[in-house]
C-alpha positions in Angstrom: 0.0 0.0 0.0 1.3 3.5 -0.9 0.0 6.8 0.5 0.4 9.9 -1.6 -0.2 13.5 -0.4 -1.8 15.7 -3.1 -1.4 19.4 -2.5 -2.9 21.8 -5.0 -4.4 25.4 -4.8 -7.8 23.8 -4.7 -7.5 20.6 -2.8 -5.5 18.9 -0.1 -6.0 15.2 -0.1 -4.4 11.9 0.9 -4.8 9.1 -1.6 -4.4 5.5 -0.3 -3.5 3.2 -3.2 -3.4 -0.6 -3.1 -1.3 -2.5 -5.6 -1.4 -6.1 -6.7 1.7 -8.4 -6.4 2.6 -7.7 -10.0 2.7 -4.0 -9.4 -0.6 -3.0 -11.1 -3.0 -0.7 -9.3 -5.9 -2.4 -7.6 -7.7 0.4 -5.9 -7.4 4.0 -4.8 -9.4 6.3 -2.5 -9.2 9.8 -1.0 -9.1 10.1 2.8 -10.0 13.8 2.9 -10.3 16.9 0.8 -12.1 17.4 -2.5 -13.4 14.0 -3.6 -15.1 15.1 -6.8 -12.5 13.6 -9.1 -13.9 10.8 -11.2 -12.7 7.4 -10.1 -11.0 6.7 -13.4 -9.1 10.0 -13.3 -8.0 9.2 -9.7 -6.7 5.8 -10.6 -4.7 7.2 -13.5 -3.4 10.0 -11.5 -2.3 7.8 -8.6 -0.7 5.3 -10.9 1.3 8.1 -12.5 2.4 9.5 -9.1 3.3 6.0 -7.9 5.5 5.3 -10.9 7.3 8.6 -10.4 7.7 8.2 -6.7 8.5 4.6 -6.4 10.3 3.7 -9.6 13.0 6.3 -9.8 16.1 5.5 -11.8 18.5 3.3 -9.7 15.7 1.5 -7.9 15.2 -2.1 -9.0 12.0 -3.4 -10.5 10.5 -6.8 -11.0 11.9 -6.9 -14.5 15.5 -6.5 -13.2 17.8 -9.4 -12.7 19.9 -8.1 -9.8 21.9 -11.1 -8.6 23.0 -14.6 -9.3 19.9 -16.6 -10.4 17.7 -13.5 -10.3 16.0 -11.4 -7.6 15.2 -14.4 -5.3 18.1 -16.6 -6.3 15.7 -19.3 -7.6 16.4 -18.9 -11.3 12.9 -17.9 -12.2 11.7 -14.9 -14.2 8.1 -13.7 -14.4 8.7 -12.3 -17.9 6.5 -13.4 -20.8 7.1 -13.5 -24.5 10.7 -14.7 -23.9 12.4 -16.0 -27.1 12.4 -19.7 -27.7 14.6 -19.8 -30.9 17.7 -17.8 -31.9 21.0 -18.1 -33.8 23.9 -15.9 -34.6 21.7 -13.9 -37.0 18.2 -14.5 -35.7 16.5 -12.8 -32.7 19.6 -11.0 -31.6 19.0 -7.4 -30.3 22.8 -6.8 -29.9 26.0 -8.5 -29.0 29.2 -7.0 -27.6 32.7 -8.5 -27.4 34.0 -8.9 -23.9 37.6 -8.2 -22.8 38.0 -11.8 -21.7 36.2 -14.9 -20.5 34.4 -15.5 -17.3 31.7 -17.8 -15.7 29.9 -14.9 -14.0 26.3 -14.0 -15.1 25.2 -10.6 -16.3 22.8 -8.7 -14.1 20.5 -5.8 -15.0 19.2 -2.7 -13.4 17.0 -0.3 -15.4 19.0 0.7 -18.4 22.3 -0.8 -17.2 23.9 -4.2 -17.5 26.8 -5.2 -15.4 29.3 -8.1 -16.0 32.8 -9.2 -15.1 35.6 -10.8 -17.0 39.3 -11.5 -16.8 42.3 -11.3 -19.1 46.1 -11.8 -19.3 46.3 -15.2 -17.7 44.4 -18.5 -17.8 43.5 -18.2 -21.4 43.2 -21.0 -24.0 45.4 -22.2 -25.6 48.2 -20.6 -23.6 47.8 -19.9 -19.9 50.3 -17.0 -19.9 51.9 -15.4 -16.9 49.9 -14.9 -13.7 51.5 -11.5 -13.1 49.5 -10.3 -16.1 46.1 -11.3 -14.8 43.6 -8.5 -14.9 40.0 -8.4 -13.8 37.3 -6.3 -15.5 34.0 -4.9 -14.4 31.8 -3.5 -17.2 28.7 -1.4 -17.3 26.8 -1.6 -20.6 23.8 0.3 -22.0 20.8 -2.0 -21.7 19.3 -1.0 -25.1 22.3 -1.0 -27.4 25.1 -2.9 -25.5 27.5 0.0 -25.7 30.1 0.2 -22.9 29.1 3.0 -20.5 32.1 2.5 -18.2 34.7 -0.1 -17.2 37.0 -0.8 -14.4 40.2 -2.8 -14.5 42.1 -3.9 -11.4 45.0 -6.3 -10.6 44.3 -9.2 -8.2 46.2 -10.1 -5.1 48.7 -12.8 -6.1 49.4 -15.6 -6.1 46.0 -16.8 -7.4 45.2 -20.5 -7.9 47.2 -21.9 -10.8 45.3 -22.4 -14.1 45.5 -26.1 -14.8 43.1 -28.8 -16.0 39.3 -28.7 -16.2 39.0 -27.5 -12.6 40.1 -24.1 -13.7 37.9 -23.7 -16.8 35.7 -21.2 -14.9 38.7 -18.9 -14.7 39.0 -15.9 -12.5 35.7 -14.1 -12.9 33.2 -16.6 -11.7 31.2 -14.6 -9.1 28.2 -12.8 -10.4 27.8 -9.1 -9.3 24.9 -8.0 -7.2 23.1 -4.6 -6.9 20.7 -3.2 -4.2 19.4 -0.7 -6.8 21.8 2.1 -5.6 25.2 0.4 -5.5 27.1 -2.5 -7.1 28.8 -5.3 -5.1 31.4 -7.5 -6.7 33.4 -10.5 -5.2 36.8 -11.5 -6.5 37.9 -14.2 -4.1 41.1 -13.5 -2.1 41.2 -10.0 -3.8 38.1 -9.2 -1.7 34.6 -7.6 -2.0 34.3 -4.3 -3.9 31.5 -1.7 -3.7 30.9 0.8 -6.5 28.3 3.4 -7.2 26.3 3.0 -10.4 28.7 5.4 -12.2 31.7 3.2 -11.5 33.3 5.1 -8.5 34.7 2.7 -5.9 33.3 3.2 -2.4 35.0 0.5 -0.4 36.9 -2.8 -0.6 36.9 -5.5 2.1 38.9 -8.7 2.5 37.2 -11.9 3.5 40.1 -14.3 3.5 43.4 -14.9 1.7 43.3 -18.6 0.8 42.9 -20.1 -2.7 41.9 -23.5 -4.0 42.7 -25.3 -7.2 39.0 -25.1 -8.1 39.0 -21.4 -7.7 36.3 -19.2 -6.1 32.8 -18.9 -7.4 30.2 -17.8 -4.9 28.2 -14.5 -5.4 27.2 -11.7 -3.0 23.8 -11.8 -1.3 21.9 -8.9 0.1 20.2 -9.0 3.5 18.8 -5.7 4.9 21.9 -3.5 5.4 24.5 -6.3 5.0 26.2 -8.1 2.1 26.7 -11.8 2.9 29.6 -13.7 1.3 30.2 -17.4 1.3 34.0 -17.3 1.7 34.4 -21.1 2.1 37.5 -21.0 -0.1 39.1 -17.8 1.2 38.6 -18.4 5.0 36.2 -21.3 5.6 33.5 -18.9 6.7 30.3 -16.9 6.0 31.0 -13.2 6.3 28.4 -10.3 6.6 29.6 -6.8 5.7 27.9 -3.5 6.3 26.8 -2.6 2.8 27.6 1.1 3.3 31.1 0.8 4.8 32.3 -2.7 4.2 32.9 -3.2 7.9 32.5 -6.7 9.2 29.1 -7.3 11.0 29.5 -11.0 11.8 31.6 -14.0 10.7 30.9 -17.7 11.1 33.4 -20.4 10.5 33.2 -24.1 9.7 32.1 -23.6 6.0 33.7 -26.5 4.1 33.8 -27.3 0.4 30.9 -25.0 -0.4 31.1 -23.4 -3.9 27.5 -22.3 -3.8 25.7 -19.1 -3.1 23.5 -19.3 0.0 19.8 -18.7 -0.2 17.7 -16.5 2.1 14.3 -17.6 3.5 12.0 -15.0 4.8 9.3 -15.5 7.5 8.9 -15.3 11.2 12.4 -16.5 11.6 14.6 -15.5 8.6 17.1 -18.2 7.6 20.3 -18.3 5.6 20.8 -21.8 4.2 24.0 -23.1 2.7 24.9 -26.5 1.4 28.4 -27.8 2.3 30.3 -31.0 2.5 28.3 -33.5 4.7 25.8 -30.9 6.0 22.9 -28.6 5.0 23.1 -25.8 7.5 20.8 -22.9 8.4 22.1 -19.7 10.0 20.5 -16.5 11.3 21.3 -13.8 8.6 21.2 -11.3 11.4 24.1 -12.5 13.5 25.4 -15.7 11.8 24.4 -18.1 14.6 23.6 -21.6 13.6 19.9 -22.5 13.7 19.9 -26.1 12.5 21.8 -28.6 10.4 20.9 -31.8 8.6 22.8 -34.6 6.8 23.8 -33.2 3.4 25.9 -34.0 0.4 29.0 -36.1 1.2 31.3 -34.3 -1.2 32.0 -30.8 -2.3 28.9 -28.8 -3.2 28.5 -26.5 -6.2 24.7 -26.2 -6.7 22.8 -23.6 -4.7 19.8 -24.6 -2.6 16.3 -23.9 -3.7 13.1 -23.8 -1.7 9.3 -23.9 -1.9 7.2 -23.0 1.1 8.9 -24.4 4.2 11.0 -27.0 2.4 14.5 -26.6 1.0 15.9 -28.9 -1.7 19.7 -29.5 -2.1 21.6 -31.5 -4.8 25.3 -32.0 -5.3 28.3 -34.2 -5.4 27.0 -35.7 -8.6 24.8 -38.3 -6.9 22.7 -36.8 -4.1 19.4 -34.9 -3.8 17.5 -34.3 -0.6 14.7 -32.4 1.0 14.5 -30.9 4.5 11.8 -28.9 6.3 13.0 -25.6 7.8 12.3 -24.2 11.2 14.0 -26.7 13.4 16.9 -26.5 16.0 20.0 -28.5 16.3 20.5 -31.7 14.3 17.2 -32.1 12.4 18.2 -35.0 10.1 15.6 -37.3 11.6 13.0 -34.8 12.6 12.9 -32.6 9.5 14.5 -34.7 6.8 11.8 -35.6 4.2 13.7 -37.7 1.7 17.1 -38.5 0.3 18.0 -40.0 -3.1 21.3 -41.2 -4.7 20.8 -39.1 -7.8 21.8 -35.5 -8.3 23.8 -32.9 -10.2 27.4 -32.0 -9.8 27.6 -28.2 -10.6 24.3 -26.9 -12.0 21.7 -25.7 -9.6 18.0 -26.9 -9.6 14.7 -25.1 -10.3 11.4 -25.7 -8.4 8.4 -24.9 -10.6 4.7 -25.9 -10.2 5.3 -29.0 -8.1 8.4 -30.4 -9.8 12.2 -30.0 -9.5 14.3 -29.6 -12.7 18.0 -30.0 -13.0 20.7 -31.4 -15.3 23.7 -33.6 -14.8 27.2 -32.5 -16.1 27.0 -34.8 -19.1 23.8 -33.4 -20.5 21.0 -35.5 -19.0 18.1 -33.4 -18.0 16.0 -34.5 -15.0 12.5 -33.9 -13.5 12.0 -35.0 -9.9 8.9 -35.3 -7.7 9.7 -32.9 -4.7 7.3 -34.8 -2.4 9.2 -38.1 -2.3 12.3 -37.6 -4.5 11.2 -40.0 -7.2 12.4 -39.3 -10.7 9.7 -38.3 -13.1 12.0 -38.3 -16.2 15.7 -38.6 -17.1 16.3 -37.7 -20.7 19.6 -37.2 -22.5 19.7 -34.2 -24.8 19.7 -35.1 -28.5 21.9 -34.0 -30.1 24.3 -34.5 -27.3 24.9 -31.5 -25.0 28.3 -32.3 -23.9 29.2 -30.7 -20.5 26.8 -28.4 -18.7 28.1 -26.3 -15.8 25.7 -23.3 -15.9 22.5 -23.3 -14.0 19.2 -23.2 -15.8 16.7 -20.4 -15.8 12.9 -20.6 -16.2 10.8 -18.0 -18.0 7.5 -18.1 -19.9 6.9 -21.8 -19.1 10.3 -22.7 -20.6 13.6 -24.0 -19.1 16.8 -22.8 -20.6 19.8 -25.2 -20.2 23.1 -23.8 -21.6 25.9 -26.2 -22.4 29.6 -25.4 -22.6 30.0 -25.9 -26.4 26.7 -27.3 -27.8 24.4 -24.3 -27.4 21.2 -23.8 -25.4 18.5 -26.4 -25.1 15.0 -25.1 -24.4 12.6 -27.5 -22.7 9.0 -27.2 -21.8 8.6 -26.8 -18.0 6.3 -29.7 -17.4 6.6 -33.3 -16.1 6.7 -34.7 -19.7 10.0 -34.1 -21.5 9.6 -31.9 -24.6 12.5 -30.3 -26.3 11.3 -27.0 -27.8 14.4 -25.7 -29.4 18.2 -26.2 -29.7 20.0 -22.9 -30.3 23.6 -22.4 -31.4 25.7 -19.4 -32.1 27.3 -20.7 -35.4 30.0 -18.0 -35.4 31.0 -18.3 -31.8 32.7 -21.5 -30.7 33.9 -20.2 -27.3 33.0 -21.9 -24.1 29.9 -21.0 -21.9 29.9 -21.7 -18.2 27.7 -18.7 -17.2 24.0 -18.9 -16.3 21.7 -16.7 -18.3 19.8 -13.7 -17.1 16.3 -12.7 -18.1 15.0 -9.1 -18.2 12.2 -7.3 -20.0 11.4 -10.4 -22.1 15.0 -10.7 -23.3 17.7 -13.2 -22.4 21.2 -12.0 -21.6 23.7 -14.8 -22.3 27.5 -14.6 -22.1 30.1 -16.8 -23.7 33.8 -16.5 -23.2 33.9 -14.1 -26.2 30.6 -12.2 -26.3 27.6 -11.0 -24.3 24.4 -11.5 -26.3 21.0 -9.8 -25.8 18.5 -12.2 -27.2 15.0 -11.0 -28.2 13.5 -7.9 -29.6 
């Protein structure tokens, strides 16, 4: 509900407006003053005032994709008329060449797109010298893809050595996050950076100095006035920073082998849930104190947790999926554990949609799972073969978008019967894709190691 004061030479009135969950105006009424305005005029007037007052530039809207896996971290967009088919020449609004590769996703805020990349080291076919490693932060124009501003900064060395498939994600794997007024970027042992929307750095904070041969890949998360970082690699901890100053608010240790971004659950008791080796653990996002833990994945964990209602779902380790009811205390494995199955994904995060879980294995097998008991509804291998899939799917307009490393994007109907709707390839771009897509204003933003594409008209 929004209250607007109207002060004119002829009337003084307070208008109380009620809005639906999608942002549309449901009703409006005057509390006092001249009430002779026709209802339709009042509705139009209040709608205009509301748009001006509440949707100022810099404030995020429902159409913005403001963090890893979207506004709620669940990989779901409410946009409609999202493209199903595209190619290098079909359904492309624009594309821009990036300064280097990266596994981070783009995010959007109004007429701005933000994305990270790296260059100078860890490049195919020659890895180069680590001393030349440079990280990039770019702001692009949402409509045309033009570079508005860019930042370059050297990392704290030594970084993890580029070797083998474990380093394929490179050195720009964390997705930026915005609160609508500022931008927050995480670069592992180099720290967390805060910028204003014009590219001026406000602060930088360290959250640990360790590295790992698998690199760093978790993304910032906003909770009230804090930025929460899963610094499992850097310091084995969760760290909350004041979003205005970068000062540490709280820090909790014991975070092991967790390459996933935690998820926030609202309610009477807010919870911050992270999946780590052997345990699924919930913390208070206010002070970092542990609330409960349950038996989890018995290996490293890359996929983020998803939830529906009071149940969280975790997958990982390549062979485990499980469901736990939230709200407990202590070890809740027996009291709140719902089911556990020896099937799961290794890297890609799941999606919950209309009573089903959807996810994909590394090798290109797409799965649909019953969230009530864990039973598999279908397991289908993409044809033609998808090769390896490390990015997480997104859902929009009743469609699931699975992006493979080298075989393009597979679009699947979001229903319990497998139906491949389209297989889309950029014929002129053979670079790798590890990044998850973003969806904004009916368009898909998809990055490869060479380009960022805006798909749709």
